[in-house]
C-alpha positions in Angstrom: -28.9 -16.6 42.5 -26.4 -16.0 39.6 -24.4 -13.7 41.8 -24.1 -16.0 44.8 -24.7 -13.0 47.1 -27.0 -12.8 50.1 -29.5 -9.9 50.5 -27.2 -8.4 53.1 -24.2 -8.6 50.7 -26.2 -7.0 48.0 -27.1 -4.1 50.3 -23.5 -3.5 51.2 -22.4 -3.6 47.6 -25.1 -1.0 46.8 -24.2 1.1 49.8 -20.6 1.4 48.7 -21.6 2.4 45.2 -24.2 4.9 46.4 -21.6 6.5 48.7 -19.1 6.7 45.9 -21.6 8.4 43.6 -22.6 10.9 46.3 -18.9 11.7 47.0 -18.4 12.4 43.3 -21.3 14.8 43.3 -20.0 16.6 46.3 -16.5 17.0 44.8 -17.4 17.7 41.2 -21.1 18.4 40.8 -23.4 16.7 38.4 -22.0 15.4 35.1 -25.4 15.9 33.4 -25.4 19.4 34.8 -28.6 21.4 34.6 -30.4 18.6 32.8 -34.2 19.0 32.6 -34.4 15.3 31.8 -31.8 13.6 34.0 -32.1 15.7 37.2 -35.5 14.0 37.4 -33.8 10.7 37.7 -31.4 11.9 40.3 -34.2 13.4 42.3 -36.3 10.2 42.1 -33.4 8.1 43.4 -32.2 10.5 46.1 -35.7 11.0 47.6 -36.1 7.2 47.9 -32.7 7.0 49.7 -33.7 9.9 52.0 -37.0 8.4 52.9 -36.3 4.7 53.0 -32.6 4.0 53.5 -32.1 2.8 57.1 -28.4 3.7 56.9 -28.1 7.2 58.5 -24.9 8.2 56.6 -26.5 7.3 53.3 -29.7 9.2 54.1 -28.0 12.4 55.3 -25.5 12.5 52.5 -28.4 12.1 50.0 -30.1 15.1 51.6 -26.9 17.1 51.2 -26.5 16.2 47.5 -30.2 17.0 47.0 -29.5 20.4 48.3 -26.7 20.9 45.8 -29.0 19.8 43.0 -31.7 22.3 44.1 -29.1 25.1 44.2 -28.5 24.3 40.5 -32.2 24.5 39.9 -32.6 27.7 41.8 -29.6 29.5 40.3 -30.5 28.6 36.7 -34.2 29.1 37.1 -35.9 32.2 35.6 -39.5 32.9 36.8 -40.0 29.1 37.3 -38.6 28.1 33.9 -35.7 25.8 34.2 -33.7 25.9 31.0 -30.0 26.5 30.8 -26.8 25.0 29.3 -26.6 21.3 30.0 -24.6 18.2 29.8 -27.6 16.4 28.4 -30.6 18.2 26.8 -33.3 17.1 24.3 -35.2 19.3 21.9 -37.8 20.5 24.5 -35.1 21.1 27.1 -33.5 23.6 24.7 -36.6 25.3 23.4 -38.1 26.0 26.8 -41.7 27.1 27.4 -44.2 27.0 30.2 -43.8 23.2 30.7 -40.1 23.5 31.5 -40.6 23.3 35.3 -38.9 20.0 35.9 -42.1 18.0 36.4 -43.7 20.9 38.4 -40.8 21.1 40.9 -40.2 24.8 40.3 -43.8 25.7 40.6 -44.3 23.7 43.7 -41.3 25.1 45.7 -41.1 28.7 44.5 -43.9 29.3 42.0 -47.7 29.2 42.5 -47.5 26.1 44.8 -49.4 23.8 42.5 -49.1 20.2 43.5 -46.7 17.9 41.7 -48.4 15.2 39.5 -47.7 11.5 39.7 -44.2 10.4 38.6 -40.6 10.6 39.6 -41.0 14.0 41.2 -44.0 13.1 43.4 -41.8 11.9 46.2 -40.6 15.5 46.8 -44.0 16.5 47.8 -44.8 13.4 49.8 -41.5 13.1 51.6 -41.4 13.4 55.4 -37.6 13.5 55.6 -36.6 16.2 53.2 -37.3 19.9 53.6 -36.1 22.4 51.0 -33.8 24.9 52.7 -35.5 28.3 52.5 -32.4 30.0 51.2 -32.7 28.0 47.9 -36.2 29.2 47.3 -35.1 32.8 48.0 -32.3 32.4 45.4 -34.8 31.0 42.9 -37.0 34.1 43.3 -34.1 36.6 43.0 -34.9 39.0 40.2 -31.8 41.2 40.5 -29.0 41.3 38.0 -26.6 38.4 38.8 -23.7 36.5 37.3 -23.4 32.9 38.2 -20.2 31.0 37.4 -19.7 27.3 38.1 -17.6 24.2 37.3 -19.4 20.9 36.8 -17.8 17.5 36.3 -14.4 16.6 35.0 -12.6 16.5 31.7 -11.2 13.2 30.5 -7.7 14.8 31.0 -8.6 15.2 34.7 -9.3 11.5 35.4 -5.8 10.3 36.1 -4.9 13.0 38.6 -8.3 12.6 40.3 -7.8 8.8 40.7 -10.5 7.7 38.3 -8.4 6.3 35.5 -8.4 2.5 36.2 -10.9 -0.3 35.6 -12.1 -0.7 39.2 -15.8 -0.2 39.8 -15.4 3.3 41.2 -13.3 4.5 38.2 -15.6 2.9 35.7 -18.6 4.5 37.4 -17.0 7.9 36.8 -15.8 7.1 33.2 -19.1 5.6 32.0 -21.1 8.1 34.1 -19.3 10.7 31.9 -20.4 8.6 28.9 -16.7 8.1 28.0 -16.7 4.8 26.0 -14.8 5.0 22.8 -12.5 8.0 23.5 -8.8 7.1 22.9 -7.9 7.6 26.6 -10.7 5.3 27.8 -11.3 2.7 25.0 -9.0 0.0 26.5 -10.8 0.4 29.9 -14.2 0.1 28.2 -13.1 -3.1 26.4 -11.7 -4.6 29.6 -14.9 -3.9 31.5 -17.1 -5.2 28.8 -15.0 -8.4 28.6 -15.0 -8.9 32.4 -18.8 -8.5 32.6 -19.5 -10.3 29.4 -21.5 -7.4 27.9 -20.8 -7.7 24.2 -24.5 -8.8 23.7 -25.6 -5.4 25.2 -27.2 -3.4 22.3 -25.4 -0.2 23.3 -22.0 -1.9 23.5 -22.2 -4.5 20.7 -20.0 -2.5 18.3 -17.0 -2.9 20.6 -16.9 -6.5 19.4 -15.2 -5.2 16.2 -12.1 -4.4 18.4 -12.2 -7.6 20.5 -9.1 -9.2 19.0 -6.1 -10.4 20.9 -3.6 -8.9 18.5 -5.3 -5.4 18.8 -5.2 -5.8 22.6 -1.6 -7.0 22.8 -0.3 -4.3 20.6 -2.4 -1.5 22.3 -3.8 -0.6 18.9 -7.2 0.6 20.2 -6.1 4.3 20.7 -4.4 4.7 17.3 -7.5 3.1 15.6 -9.6 5.7 17.4 -7.5 8.5 16.0 -7.8 7.1 12.5 -11.5 6.3 12.6 -12.5 9.4 14.6 -15.8 7.8 15.7 -18.6 10.3 16.4 -19.3 8.4 19.6 -16.4 10.3 21.1 -18.8 13.3 21.3 -21.0 11.4 23.7 -18.5 12.0 26.4 -19.8 14.7 28.8 -16.8 16.7 29.9 -16.4 19.5 32.4 -18.7 22.4 32.0 -17.4 25.8 33.0 -20.8 27.5 33.0 -21.6 31.2 32.9 -25.1 32.5 33.5 -26.2 36.2 33.4 -29.7 36.7 34.8 -32.0 39.7 35.1 -35.7 39.9 35.8 -36.5 39.8 32.1 -34.0 37.3 30.6 -31.1 35.0 31.2 -28.2 34.1 28.9 -26.0 31.2 29.5 -22.8 29.6 28.0 -20.5 26.7 28.6 -17.3 28.6 28.2 -14.8 27.5 25.5 -16.2 24.0 25.5 -13.9 21.8 23.3 -14.3 23.9 20.2 -14.7 22.0 16.9 -15.1 18.5 18.5 -18.1 16.3 18.2 -21.2 16.9 20.3 -24.0 14.6 21.3 -26.7 15.9 23.8 -24.8 18.8 25.2 -26.3 22.3 25.1 -23.5 25.0 25.2 -25.4 28.3 24.5 -28.9 29.8 24.8 -31.0 32.6 26.0 -34.4 32.6 27.9 -36.9 35.2 26.9 -38.5 35.5 30.4 -40.2 32.2 31.1 -41.9 32.1 27.7 -39.3 30.3 25.5 -35.6 30.1 24.7 -33.5 30.7 21.6 -30.2 29.1 20.6 -28.0 28.2 17.6 -26.2 25.0 16.7 -24.4 23.1 13.9 -26.8 20.2 13.3 -25.3 16.7 13.1 -28.0 15.4 10.7 -30.4 16.9 8.2 -33.9 17.7 9.4 -36.2 14.6 9.3 -33.4 12.1 9.5 -34.2 9.8 12.5 -31.4 9.3 15.0 -31.8 9.7 18.8 -28.8 11.9 19.1 -27.1 13.9 17.9 -29.6 15.0 15.2 -31.1 18.2 13.8 -32.4 19.7 17.1 -30.4 17.7 19.6 -26.7 18.2 20.2 -24.1 19.3 17.6 -22.3 18.0 14.7 -19.3 20.0 15.8 -19.1 22.4 18.8 -18.7 26.1 18.3 -16.1 28.1 20.3 -18.6 29.9 22.4 -17.9 32.6 25.1 -20.0 35.0 27.1 -19.7 38.1 29.2 -22.9 39.4 30.7 -25.3 40.2 27.9 -23.0 39.3 24.9 -22.1 35.9 23.5 -19.6 35.3 20.7 -19.7 31.9 18.9 -17.4 30.8 16.0 -18.1 27.6 14.1 -15.3 26.0 12.1 -16.8 23.0 10.4 -14.3 20.6 8.9 -13.9 20.4 5.1 -14.1 16.6 5.0 -16.4 14.1 6.7 -14.7 11.7 9.0 -14.9 7.9 8.2 -17.5 7.2 10.9 -19.2 10.6 11.0 -23.0 10.5 10.5 -23.0 13.5 8.1 -21.3 16.9 7.7 -23.7 19.8 6.9 -22.3 23.0 5.5 -24.6 25.3 7.5 -25.6 26.3 11.0 -29.1 27.1 12.3 -31.0 28.7 15.1 -34.2 28.2 16.9 -36.0 31.6 16.9 -39.8 31.2 17.1 -41.0 34.4 15.3 -44.7 33.8 16.1 -44.1 33.7 19.8 -42.4 37.1 20.0 -44.4 40.3 20.4 -42.2 41.8 17.7 -39.5 40.1 15.5 -37.9 40.7 12.2 -34.9 39.7 10.1 -32.7 42.0 7.9 -29.8 40.4 6.0 -27.5 39.0 8.6 -29.4 40.5 11.6 -32.5 39.2 13.4 -34.2 41.0 16.3 -36.9 40.0 18.8 -38.9 41.4 21.7 -40.9 39.5 24.2 -42.4 41.5 27.0 -39.6 43.7 28.2 -36.8 41.3 27.0 -34.9 42.0 23.8 -32.5 39.9 21.7 -30.4 40.0 18.6 -28.5 37.5 16.4 -25.8 38.8 14.1 -24.3 36.4 11.5 -21.4 36.4 9.1 -23.6 35.6 6.2 -27.2 36.5 5.3 -29.9 34.7 7.3 -32.8 32.9 5.8 -35.9 31.1 7.1 -36.0 27.4 6.4 -38.7 26.6 4.0 -42.1 25.9 5.6 -40.7 27.1 9.0 -41.4 30.1 11.2 -38.8 29.2 13.9 -35.7 27.9 12.1 -33.1 30.4 10.8 -30.3 29.1 8.5 -26.8 30.5 8.0 -24.8 28.8 5.2 -21.1 28.4 5.5 -18.5 26.3 7.3 -16.6 29.1 9.0 -19.2 31.4 10.4 -20.0 33.3 13.6 -23.1 34.1 15.6 -23.1 37.1 17.9 -25.9 37.2 20.4 -26.7 40.3 22.4 -29.5 40.5 25.0 -31.2 43.6 26.2 -34.3 44.9 27.9 -36.4 48.0 28.4 -34.8 48.4 31.8 -31.3 48.3 30.3 -31.8 49.8 26.8 -35.0 51.9 26.8 -37.3 51.3 23.9 -36.9 48.3 21.5 -36.1 50.5 18.5 -33.2 52.1 20.5 -31.8 48.6 21.1 -32.1 47.7 17.4 -30.4 50.9 16.3 -27.6 50.5 18.8 -26.9 46.9 17.7 -26.9 47.8 14.0 -24.4 50.6 14.7 -22.0 48.3 16.6 -18.7 47.7 14.8 -17.4 44.2 14.1 -14.6 42.5 12.2 -13.9 38.9 11.2 -10.7 37.4 9.8 -11.7 34.3 7.9 -8.2 32.9 7.8 -7.2 33.2 11.4 -10.9 32.9 12.6 -10.7 36.0 14.8 -13.8 37.9 15.7 -14.0 41.4 17.2 -17.2 43.0 18.3 -17.7 46.4 20.0 -20.8 47.1 22.1 -21.6 49.5 25.0 -18.0 50.9 24.9 -16.4 47.5 25.3 -14.3 45.5 22.7 -14.9 41.7 22.7 -12.4 39.5 20.9 -12.4 35.8 20.3 -10.1 33.6 18.2 -11.4 30.1 17.4 -9.7 27.6 19.8 -7.7 30.6 21.1 -8.1 33.5 23.4 -11.1 35.4 24.7 -10.4 39.0 25.5 -12.3 42.1 26.6 -10.7 45.4 26.1 -7.4 43.5 25.4 -7.6 41.8 28.7 -7.4 37.9 28.7 -10.5 36.4 30.2 -10.2 33.3 32.4 -13.0 30.9 31.7 -11.8 28.0 33.9 -14.0 28.4 37.0 -13.9 27.4 40.6 -16.7 25.0 41.9 -19.0 27.9 42.8 -18.7 31.6 42.1 -21.8 33.7 42.5 -23.4 36.2 44.9 -24.8 33.3 46.9 -21.7 31.1 47.4 -18.0 31.1 46.6 -16.1 27.8 46.9 -13.3 25.8 45.4 -13.5 22.2 44.2 -13.5 19.7 47.1 -14.0 22.3 49.8 -14.8 20.5 53.0 -17.8 22.8 53.7 -20.2 24.9 51.7 -22.2 27.9 52.9 -25.1 29.3 50.7 -26.4 32.8 51.8 -29.0 35.2 50.4 -31.6 37.6 51.8 -30.8 36.8 55.4 -31.1 33.0 55.0 -28.2 30.5 55.0 -27.5 26.8 54.3 -24.3 25.2 55.8 -23.2 21.8 54.5 -20.4 19.5 55.7 -20.4 16.3 53.7 -17.9 14.2 55.7 -19.3 15.2 59.1 -22.8 14.8 57.7 -23.9 18.3 58.9 -26.8 20.1 57.3 -27.9 23.3 58.9 -30.3 26.0 57.7 
């Protein structure tokens, strides 16, 4: 009764919002891209709309967006394990393992067919109105060597030209959906929306009360205050992910290319590698010391400061440039980086100075650091590298690509590398190619500048630009054609 709206009016209000959300996903993809946690919530909501919405447009468009979500699952899946870079990832989503099947979704649709247990995913098995297009299961089972490039979401700098910069409901859905709250470009919009909806009592938003003064508002002081205080909450914003994934039958390696180097992170995951469907490895600059309780960012979730991370096929270069001084509102500023590398889960693994190598099945991996590695005390899965200006080079390999593991080890140890600590330039040579990265600068291979700003889809299965009116996915003789505006879905 507080709204004064009838049931019919509530339905129309919800319909408009749902269609706006679906349009955003068609145009830009999922903000919380490849999230093993939050794709579950999208699936749960979409399958309810598909099965129970009496509005045909809403139901069909929900089917189409579900198809796009399942393409993400299929393309980033390796042997039923769904772990990749992500806009939002928790500790388990980064470390992987047999349970990383998105609530059993991957097993049910292209694995052993085992039934989905009770929960948000159960509707996928019970639905009478959604059928997974066969081409998506074929893509998920593809074990060939593939490169998958994709653009997901928007940067804050894109919001104005895309028409999402105001304080209307549609714009705020995009801004707050991106978790942009305190960022200097958005902070006045956030305060206006909080005031209009009387949300200062909300536990997540109560700190904005500190800025709720007329003088600050009249003089437009919120953005300069943000620049002075440098709140760590700026890192909560999930900005555009230009994602690069290299998959073979034995491993996958994935990177969000050149993702805002040096800035705060929260729950993002910008680099990692899957050792088959057994487990994953990754490195990060932790935001807090181990054991300090904070939902995110913390020791295993997110980043204190992002690296500049880039990838080409089996090689990733990452440079960390941690600030010398802690910002006023920063949680902590640790002078080391670390990696998850579960020695006991490998068939063979060892560490020598600034090198660490691992073999699992027929998949191989290597980390190379600027400084000597060490195992954290009382740990068999946590490698430390001290220093504020450091690099991590990751190279993947396999028996199919490299021969025996010892050959891989010897080749990696023989590779030439250089690092300029003043200009933060890293050069690495491997397999006859020269990789070059400068922190917050260029990425080059054999002196050729590499473009890491991708189109909406670029893979063997589909090529499309942002906002293309139609999409066609094809693989192994099967296709899926989608037209969002005309509500066409053919497979």
